[in-house]
ChimeraX commands (.cxc) that place a marker at each C-alpha (Angstrom):
marker #1 position 27.70,-25.65,-10.41 radius 0.5
marker #1 position 25.97,-22.43,-9.25 radius 0.5
marker #1 position 27.52,-19.32,-10.72 radius 0.5
marker #1 position 25.15,-16.81,-8.97 radius 0.5
marker #1 position 26.87,-13.80,-7.45 radius 0.5
marker #1 position 26.89,-13.69,-3.68 radius 0.5
marker #1 position 27.32,-11.10,-0.97 radius 0.5
marker #1 position 29.20,-11.30,2.33 radius 0.5
marker #1 position 27.29,-9.28,4.97 radius 0.5
marker #1 position 29.17,-8.23,8.06 radius 0.5
marker #1 position 27.19,-6.56,10.85 radius 0.5
marker #1 position 28.68,-5.27,14.11 radius 0.5
marker #1 position 29.06,-2.50,16.65 radius 0.5
marker #1 position 32.48,-0.85,16.84 radius 0.5
marker #1 position 33.76,-0.71,20.51 radius 0.5
marker #1 position 33.39,3.02,21.41 radius 0.5
marker #1 position 36.74,3.22,23.17 radius 0.5
marker #1 position 38.50,1.75,20.17 radius 0.5
marker #1 position 36.77,3.80,17.42 radius 0.5
marker #1 position 39.97,5.56,16.08 radius 0.5
marker #1 position 41.92,2.23,15.95 radius 0.5
marker #1 position 38.87,0.57,14.39 radius 0.5
marker #1 position 38.71,3.10,11.55 radius 0.5
marker #1 position 42.44,2.94,10.98 radius 0.5
marker #1 position 42.29,-0.86,10.74 radius 0.5
marker #1 position 39.19,-1.09,8.54 radius 0.5
marker #1 position 40.19,1.57,6.10 radius 0.5
marker #1 position 43.86,0.91,6.08 radius 0.5
marker #1 position 44.05,-2.91,6.11 radius 0.5
marker #1 position 40.74,-4.78,6.27 radius 0.5
marker #1 position 38.94,-3.37,3.23 radius 0.5
marker #1 position 42.04,-3.12,1.01 radius 0.5
marker #1 position 43.05,-6.72,1.79 radius 0.5
marker #1 position 39.59,-8.08,1.12 radius 0.5
marker #1 position 39.66,-6.30,-2.25 radius 0.5
marker #1 position 43.10,-7.79,-2.97 radius 0.5
marker #1 position 41.71,-11.23,-2.09 radius 0.5
marker #1 position 38.98,-10.78,-4.68 radius 0.5
marker #1 position 35.99,-9.38,-2.80 radius 0.5
marker #1 position 34.47,-6.03,-3.96 radius 0.5
marker #1 position 33.07,-3.71,-1.30 radius 0.5
marker #1 position 29.54,-2.98,-2.55 radius 0.5
marker #1 position 27.88,-1.23,0.42 radius 0.5
marker #1 position 28.47,0.26,3.82 radius 0.5
marker #1 position 25.65,1.37,6.13 radius 0.5
marker #1 position 25.49,3.18,9.43 radius 0.5
marker #1 position 22.44,2.71,11.63 radius 0.5
marker #1 position 21.33,6.08,12.83 radius 0.5
marker #1 position 18.25,4.89,14.77 radius 0.5
marker #1 position 16.89,1.62,16.04 radius 0.5
marker #1 position 18.03,-1.55,17.77 radius 0.5
marker #1 position 20.27,-2.78,14.94 radius 0.5
marker #1 position 24.05,-3.19,14.60 radius 0.5
marker #1 position 25.72,0.18,14.07 radius 0.5
marker #1 position 27.56,-1.02,10.93 radius 0.5
marker #1 position 26.60,-3.23,8.02 radius 0.5
marker #1 position 29.07,-3.77,5.19 radius 0.5
marker #1 position 28.74,-5.85,2.09 radius 0.5
marker #1 position 31.37,-7.44,-0.08 radius 0.5
marker #1 position 30.50,-9.26,-3.36 radius 0.5
marker #1 position 32.01,-12.21,-5.13 radius 0.5
marker #1 position 31.08,-13.56,-8.57 radius 0.5
marker #1 position 29.99,-16.98,-7.12 radius 0.5
marker #1 position 29.75,-19.01,-4.02 radius 0.5
marker #1 position 32.88,-21.05,-4.75 radius 0.5
marker #1 position 35.03,-17.93,-4.90 radius 0.5
marker #1 position 33.50,-16.59,-1.67 radius 0.5
marker #1 position 34.03,-19.93,0.12 radius 0.5
marker #1 position 37.68,-20.07,-0.96 radius 0.5
marker #1 position 38.31,-16.49,0.32 radius 0.5
marker #1 position 36.46,-17.11,3.66 radius 0.5
marker #1 position 38.41,-20.29,4.30 radius 0.5
marker #1 position 41.74,-18.65,3.52 radius 0.5
marker #1 position 44.23,-17.98,6.28 radius 0.5
marker #1 position 44.41,-14.32,5.12 radius 0.5
marker #1 position 40.67,-13.79,5.73 radius 0.5
marker #1 position 40.70,-15.64,9.07 radius 0.5
marker #1 position 43.55,-13.41,10.28 radius 0.5
marker #1 position 41.69,-10.23,9.05 radius 0.5
marker #1 position 38.47,-11.37,10.78 radius 0.5
marker #1 position 40.32,-12.26,13.98 radius 0.5
marker #1 position 41.81,-8.83,14.13 radius 0.5
marker #1 position 38.51,-7.09,13.33 radius 0.5
marker #1 position 37.01,-8.88,16.35 radius 0.5
marker #1 position 39.45,-6.96,18.54 radius 0.5
marker #1 position 37.60,-3.70,17.55 radius 0.5
marker #1 position 33.99,-4.77,17.38 radius 0.5
marker #1 position 31.24,-6.57,19.26 radius 0.5
marker #1 position 27.90,-8.17,18.25 radius 0.5
marker #1 position 29.63,-9.42,15.12 radius 0.5
marker #1 position 27.69,-11.46,12.62 radius 0.5
marker #1 position 28.81,-12.83,9.18 radius 0.5
marker #1 position 26.46,-14.17,6.53 radius 0.5
marker #1 position 26.73,-15.07,2.83 radius 0.5
marker #1 position 23.58,-14.45,0.83 radius 0.5
marker #1 position 22.66,-14.48,-2.84 radius 0.5
marker #1 position 23.24,-11.08,-4.43 radius 0.5
marker #1 position 20.14,-8.95,-4.96 radius 0.5
marker #1 position 19.84,-5.45,-6.34 radius 0.5
marker #1 position 18.46,-3.91,-3.22 radius 0.5
marker #1 position 19.23,-3.50,0.49 radius 0.5
marker #1 position 19.90,-6.82,2.32 radius 0.5
marker #1 position 20.25,-7.46,6.00 radius 0.5
marker link #1:1,2 radius 0.2
marker link #1:2,3 radius 0.2
marker link #1:3,4 radius 0.2
marker link #1:4,5 radius 0.2
marker link #1:5,6 radius 0.2
marker link #1:6,7 radius 0.2
marker link #1:7,8 radius 0.2
marker link #1:8,9 radius 0.2
marker link #1:9,10 radius 0.2
marker link #1:10,11 radius 0.2
marker link #1:11,12 radius 0.2
marker link #1:12,13 radius 0.2
marker link #1:13,14 radius 0.2
marker link #1:14,15 radius 0.2
marker link #1:15,16 radius 0.2
marker link #1:16,17 radius 0.2
marker link #1:17,18 radius 0.2
marker link #1:18,19 radius 0.2
marker link #1:19,20 radius 0.2
marker link #1:20,21 radius 0.2
marker link #1:21,22 radius 0.2
marker link #1:22,23 radius 0.2
marker link #1:23,24 radius 0.2
marker link #1:24,25 radius 0.2
marker link #1:25,26 radius 0.2
marker link #1:26,27 radius 0.2
marker link #1:27,28 radius 0.2
marker link #1:28,29 radius 0.2
marker link #1:29,30 radius 0.2
marker link #1:30,31 radius 0.2
marker link #1:31,32 radius 0.2
marker link #1:32,33 radius 0.2
marker link #1:33,34 radius 0.2
marker link #1:34,35 radius 0.2
marker link #1:35,36 radius 0.2
marker link #1:36,37 radius 0.2
marker link #1:37,38 radius 0.2
marker link #1:38,39 radius 0.2
marker link #1:39,40 radius 0.2
marker link #1:40,41 radius 0.2
marker link #1:41,42 radius 0.2
marker link #1:42,43 radius 0.2
marker link #1:43,44 radius 0.2
marker link #1:44,45 radius 0.2
marker link #1:45,46 radius 0.2
marker link #1:46,47 radius 0.2
marker link #1:47,48 radius 0.2
marker link #1:48,49 radius 0.2
marker link #1:49,50 radius 0.2
marker link #1:50,51 radius 0.2
marker link #1:51,52 radius 0.2
marker link #1:52,53 radius 0.2
marker link #1:53,54 radius 0.2
marker link #1:54,55 radius 0.2
marker link #1:55,56 radius 0.2
marker link #1:56,57 radius 0.2
marker link #1:57,58 radius 0.2
marker link #1:58,59 radius 0.2
marker link #1:59,60 radius 0.2
marker link #1:60,61 radius 0.2
marker link #1:61,62 radius 0.2
marker link #1:62,63 radius 0.2
marker link #1:63,64 radius 0.2
marker link #1:64,65 radius 0.2
marker link #1:65,66 radius 0.2
marker link #1:66,67 radius 0.2
marker link #1:67,68 radius 0.2
marker link #1:68,69 radius 0.2
marker link #1:69,70 radius 0.2
marker link #1:70,71 radius 0.2
marker link #1:71,72 radius 0.2
marker link #1:72,73 radius 0.2
marker link #1:73,74 radius 0.2
marker link #1:74,75 radius 0.2
marker link #1:75,76 radius 0.2
marker link #1:76,77 radius 0.2
marker link #1:77,78 radius 0.2
marker link #1:78,79 radius 0.2
marker link #1:79,80 radius 0.2
marker link #1:80,81 radius 0.2
marker link #1:81,82 radius 0.2
marker link #1:82,83 radius 0.2
marker link #1:83,84 radius 0.2
marker link #1:84,85 radius 0.2
marker link #1:85,86 radius 0.2
marker link #1:86,87 radius 0.2
marker link #1:87,88 radius 0.2
marker link #1:88,89 radius 0.2
marker link #1:89,90 radius 0.2
marker link #1:90,91 radius 0.2
marker link #1:91,92 radius 0.2
marker link #1:92,93 radius 0.2
marker link #1:93,94 radius 0.2
marker link #1:94,95 radius 0.2
marker link #1:95,96 radius 0.2
marker link #1:96,97 radius 0.2
marker link #1:97,98 radius 0.2
marker link #1:98,99 radius 0.2
marker link #1:99,100 radius 0.2
marker link #1:100,101 radius 0.2
marker link #1:101,102 radius 0.2
marker link #1:102,103 radius 0.2
view
């Protein structure tokens, strides 16, 4: 069984007209609930220049099994579904944890 730490990478563009509601949801519900479920927010990036998603956030888990259990939970699926109301160009990936920037 692989016990390597993994990272959930979420990239997206907040819908400009919903920016205030987006921030309220992400900071007030999305991030706190993911942390309660067992993921630790380890990075948040804003793209200032270039043709990349405006936001990239990373959440870590101690191993792939823990990550898979959280991602398949009804709680996560409801959080993600609600996030999709506020963002576009959404992408979700799970990658092995490295010590440097990952995209």
